[in-house]
N, C-alpha and C positions, 0 to 999 in steps of 0.2 A: 511467647510469640516467636522468639528466635528458633525454638524447636520446630514450630510449624514451618518456618522457612527452610530449615534443614531437611525436614520430612518431604517438603515439596521438591527440593533439589534432588533428593535420593530416589523418590518414588514417582516423580512427574505427575502427581495428582494429590489432591487433598479432599477429605469429606466436605460436603457442601457447607456445613456450619463453620468449619475451620477456614474455608476459602472466604466466606463472608466476613469472618473476623479479621482476616488478613487484609481484605479490601477496605475495611473500616479503620485499620490501624493507622495511627498518626505518631506513634512513638519514634523519636528520631533515631535511637539506637537500633531498633528493629528494622527501620527502613534502611539504615546504613548497612546492616547485615544483609538485607534482601538484595541491595544493589551489588554488594561485594560477591555474593553467591552467584548472581546473574552474570557478572563479569567473569567469574571463574568458569561458568558453563560455556559462555561465549568463546573465551580464549582457549578452552580445551578443544574446541572444534575448529575455530577460525584464527586462532592466534591473535596477533595485534593488528591484523589487516582490516582496513575500512574499504569497502567496495563502493565505487562511485558509478552512478547511472546517469547518463546524459538525457535529461528530460526535454522532449520536444512537444509542446502543446500546439498541435497542428490545426485544430479547429475549435471554436467555441459555439458553433451551432449545435443545438441539441433539441431533439423532439420531445424530451421528457420535461416534466414540470415539478421536479422534486421541491418540496417546500422550503428547503434550506439553501438551495444552490443559486449562486449569482448568475449562472448562465442558463437557468431554466427558460423554457420557451416563452413564458409569459412576461419575462423581464424586458420591457420595451426600452429600458435605459442601457441595456448591454450593447456594446459596440462589436458587432459581429465581424469575424474574419475567417479565412481559410488560408493555410499555407499551400503553395503549389508543390508538386512533386520535386521540382528543382530546388525549391527553398528547403524542403525537408532534407534532401540529400546533401545540400550544402551545409546545413547545421550539423548533420551527423558527421560529415567529413571533418569539419572544423573541430568537433569534439574528439574525433579519433586522433587527430594530430596532437591534441592536448593530453591524451592518455586514456580517454574513455573507450572501454571495450564492450560496453552495453549501451544501447540506445533504447529509450522508452518513448513510444508514440502514444500520447495521451490526448483524448479529445472527447467532446460531447458525442451523443449518438446522432451522427450527421448522415442523413441518407445520401448525400452527395458522394461520400466515400463508400462506394459499392465494393463488393468482393473483388471485382475486376480491378478497380483502381487501387484498393488497399493491398491486394496481393502483388500487384506490379511494384508498388513501393517497397514491400518487404523483400521481394526478389532482388530488386536493385540494391538495397542495403546489404544483403548477403553477398551479392556478386561483387560489389565494390570492396568489401572487407570480409572475407570468409571467416576470419577469427572474431567477428563481432557478434554478440548476442543481441537479438531483437525481442524486446518486451512490448506487448500491446496492452493498452488500457482504454478500450473503446466500448465498454458496456455490454449490454445484452444483445446477442445475435443468435441465429439459428445454429443447430449442430453442423449443418452443411457449411455455413460460413466459418465457424471455428475450425472445421477440418480443412477447408481450403486454405485458410491463413496458416495453419500448422504445416500443411504440405508445401506452402510457398517458402517456408523457412522460419516462421516465428517460433521462438523458443519458450517464451514465458507469457503469462497473461495475468493481469491484475484486475480483479473484479471485487470491490469491497461489498461485503454483504450488508454493511451499515448497522445492522442489529439482528440478532438471532431470535428475537421475540416478534411473532407475527403482529400482534396488536401494536407494538411500538413501531414496527416497520410501516404499518398503515397510518400511523400518526404523522410520519415524516414524508410520505409519498402520496401522490394523487390516486384516486380509485382505479385508474386504468393500469397502474403498476402492481405487480404481483410478487408477494414474498415467496410463493412457491416457485415461480419462474426464476427468481434470482438464485435460489438454492439449487434448482435444477441445472441452471447454466454453470454454476460452480462445479457440480458433479460431472457435468458433461466435459468441461475443460480438462479435468483431471483424467477422465476416462480416455480422452484422445491422446494424452501424453504430455501436455504442457506442464512445465513447472508453474504451479498455480498459486496465486496469491489472493487472499481475502483480507478483510479488515473491517473496522468499525470506528465510529466517532465516539469520543469520550466527552460526556457531559451534554449530549444532545437533549433537546427539550423532552421532558417526561421520563428521562432515563433514571432507573433505580439500580441499586446494588444487585437485585435479582436479575435485571436485564444484563448487567455486566457479567454476572455469573453464567448466564445462558450463553453469552458470547464466548467465554473461556471454555465452557463445556463443548460448544460447537467446534471451536478451534482444535481442542484436544482430540475430538472425534474425527474431524475431517483431515487432520494432519497436512495442512498446506505447506508448501515449500517457502512461501513468503507470507508475512502478515504486516499490513500497513494500518497503523492506528495514529490518530492525532486528535487534539482537542477540537470540539465543535467551536467554530467561530461564526457569529452571525453576519449576514449580509443585509444591509438596510432595505434593499429592494426585493425582499422575499417575505412570505407570510410569517416566517420565524425570526425576522430581523430584530425584534425587540427583546429576545431572550438573551440571558447571560451566556458568556462563553464557558467552555469547559476549562479545567485547570491544568496547569503544567504538572503539579504535584501528583494528581491522580493518573495522568498519562504516564509519567515516569514509573509509578508503581506498577501499572499494567504492563509496561514494556518489560520490566524485570520478571513479573510473574509469567508472561508469555515465554520469555527466554528459558525459564526453569521448566515450563511445561514442554517446550519443544527446543531442546538445546541446539539442534541443527538448523533452525529456521533462519531465513534471511529477514532481518528486522530493521527497517529504516528509522532513522530519526527524521521525522517529516518536516516539510515546510511549515505546516501549521504550528508545530511545536516551536520552531524558530521564530515564527511571527509573534507569539506571546512572550517569548523570552529570548533575548539576544544571545544567550549562551545555551539555548535549547538543544543545539546540535551536540555540544560537548556533554551536556547533562544526559542526553539520550544515550550517547555512547557509554557513559559511565553507569547507565542503568541496564546495559546489555544489548543495545543496538549495534549493528555492524554495517549499515548501508546509509549512504547519503545520495540524494538525487539533485545535483546542481542543474540549473536551467540553461539549456542550449538554445531556447527559442529566441527569435529576434526580439529586441527590446519592445518594439511597438506591439507585438503579439503578447508578450509577457504581461503587459499592463492591462490588456483586454481579457485575459483568461482569469477573471476575478471570481473564483468560487465563493470567496468570503472577503470581508473587509481587511485592508491593511496587509495584504500578502507580502511576506518577506521576499525580496528579490536580490538581496546582497548578502555579503558575509557568508559565503559557502553555498548560497543558493543560486549563483550565476556562474557561468563559465569563466568570466573575467576574474572572479574571486577564488579560482582554484588554488593558486599559490597560497592565498590566505587560509584556505581550508586545510591545506597540508600543514601549515605552521600551527594552526589551532589543534589539529589532531596530534601532532608531535608534542604539543605542550601538555597533553594528558596521557602521553605514553603510547599513542597509536600511530599508524602510518597509512597513508592512502596508497592502495595497491593498484597497479596497472594490470588488471585481469578482468575476465568476464565475471568472475565471482559467482560460480554456480552453487546451487544448494548441495550440501554434502549429506548424502542419504545415510540414515541409520543402518547399521549392519543387519538388524533384525527385520527391518521393514514394517515393524508393528504399527498398525493403525492406518496404513496406506490403503486408500480405496482402490479396488480393482473390480472390473466387471467381467464376470465369467461368460464363456460362450453361451449364448442363448438367454442370458439374463436381460431383464427389462432395461432398455436404454434409459439412462438417468436424465436425458435431455429430450423430453418428448412434448413439451408445451408448444403451443402454436408459435410460428415464426412472428417476429414483431412486424 
């Protein structure tokens, strides 16, 4: 099995049967070797730096009804809120003063935040601090919307695909949501020029090893600049609230595999990982991750942005704990960097999706 790990590190791919064997492997020595090779790959590109992103969860209104999500529109127990433009800018400025050079605006698909409103916020963020990167994570929008936000100054966009298997996607989402549209939106974002992020839940209801293999194959093919994965954690006020959570162990294994597939990728140790394991952030870094997203949102908003139960809001996941995060990263041989932390492109550009002149636009599904 160690030879499979070395082959993956050298070739950035494995035959399907070998990848399935690696996904099933529980041998401690093999996993230690996998994590060590992932760290080597990460450090060859990014050194010992850990990039921090200041997360602002600016609205928990959402038009969607995803079966796993605590802010789904049918959840009457959710306490809804929206941050004002002034509140968003204040959170971002406080983060900048602490060393955050990237801000991530994340929210539900909230019709209140029109292109006009959201573009104005992006422009204000860039005008206030021109050296700040702006990442958006606001779901599915039209190509025109994505283009307008990009033109306003947005640098990156996170849109998790959740699963690369259509039937599994349909198990997790209501009928009005489309697997094809989700994939088309991702292609659209990349064609516009965003640093684009995708990702999936680990251990979501009905997920199999074949589903995970499809996710890895999609990621290898799509070549995103960012990949966000985390364990599925149920929320009691959703249709999938009675299912078991995903595991830390499988999440760590997948982080390492993704690092070996895409050595240049920006790879977070997510809040969900830290929710299931108090040392999830450290373990994620030691499995090949290089990004953490502490929460800059006001405390009252942070409590209401409950995608799942028991969300971690401390120990590196809040701005107030940034000094603690620095200490924890130093304890495992890493350092928090004051930098935008852009993706470092491969020299050969292999696998990057580009759209040639006259080619069919990848984002042609109807506007939401």
